[in-house]
C-alpha positions as CSV (number, residue, x, y, z in Angstrom):
1,X,9.9,7.5,4.1
2,X,7.9,11.0,3.4
3,X,8.9,11.5,-0.3
4,X,7.4,9.9,-2.5
5,X,10.0,10.0,-5.8
6,X,10.1,9.5,-9.6
7,X,9.9,5.8,-9.6
8,X,6.7,5.6,-6.9
9,X,4.4,7.9,-9.0
10,X,5.7,6.3,-12.1
11,X,4.6,2.7,-10.3
12,X,1.2,4.2,-8.9
13,X,0.4,5.4,-12.7
14,X,0.8,1.7,-13.9
15,X,-1.3,0.3,-11.7
16,X,-4.0,2.9,-12.3
17,X,-4.0,2.8,-15.8
18,X,-4.0,-1.2,-15.4
19,X,-6.9,-1.3,-12.9
20,X,-9.2,1.6,-15.1
21,X,-7.8,1.7,-18.2
22,X,-7.1,4.8,-20.2
23,X,-10.4,5.7,-21.7
24,X,-11.5,5.7,-17.7
25,X,-8.9,7.8,-16.2
26,X,-9.4,10.5,-19.1
27,X,-13.2,10.3,-18.3
28,X,-12.4,10.4,-14.6
29,X,-9.9,13.5,-15.5
30,X,-12.5,15.5,-17.5
31,X,-15.0,15.1,-14.7
32,X,-12.9,16.3,-12.1
33,X,-11.6,19.2,-14.3
34,X,-15.1,20.4,-15.2
35,X,-16.0,20.2,-11.1
36,X,-13.5,22.0,-10.4
37,X,-14.3,25.0,-12.8
38,X,-17.7,25.2,-12.0
39,X,-16.7,25.2,-7.9
40,X,-14.6,28.6,-9.0
41,X,-17.7,29.7,-10.9
42,X,-19.0,29.4,-7.7
43,X,-17.3,31.1,-5.7
44,X,-16.8,34.0,-8.4
45,X,-20.4,34.4,-7.9
46,X,-20.7,32.8,-11.7
47,X,-24.1,31.6,-12.4
48,X,-23.9,27.8,-14.2
49,X,-26.8,26.7,-15.5
50,X,-27.7,22.7,-14.7
51,X,-28.6,21.1,-17.9
52,X,-27.8,22.3,-21.3
53,X,-31.4,22.8,-21.9
54,X,-31.6,25.8,-19.8
55,X,-28.1,27.1,-21.6
56,X,-30.4,27.4,-24.6
57,X,-33.6,29.2,-23.2
58,X,-30.8,31.5,-21.4
59,X,-30.1,33.3,-24.8
60,X,-33.3,32.6,-26.2
61,X,-36.4,34.4,-25.2
62,X,-38.9,32.4,-27.1
63,X,-39.0,28.4,-25.5
64,X,-38.8,25.8,-28.5
65,X,-41.8,23.5,-29.7
């Protein structure tokens, strides 16, 4: 009762695919990966920009008109 074997994992995956669909599952996976990456960068003390506009401003000293 304590372990999950291959048939149970496959059943869970099939049910998740039926409920959410392939596109939504991949989007959730991508967001989860970027969240984990941001968390690791935060632990290491790296500064992560909040928006793409901040990335452009950090590389260029002049603001765009």
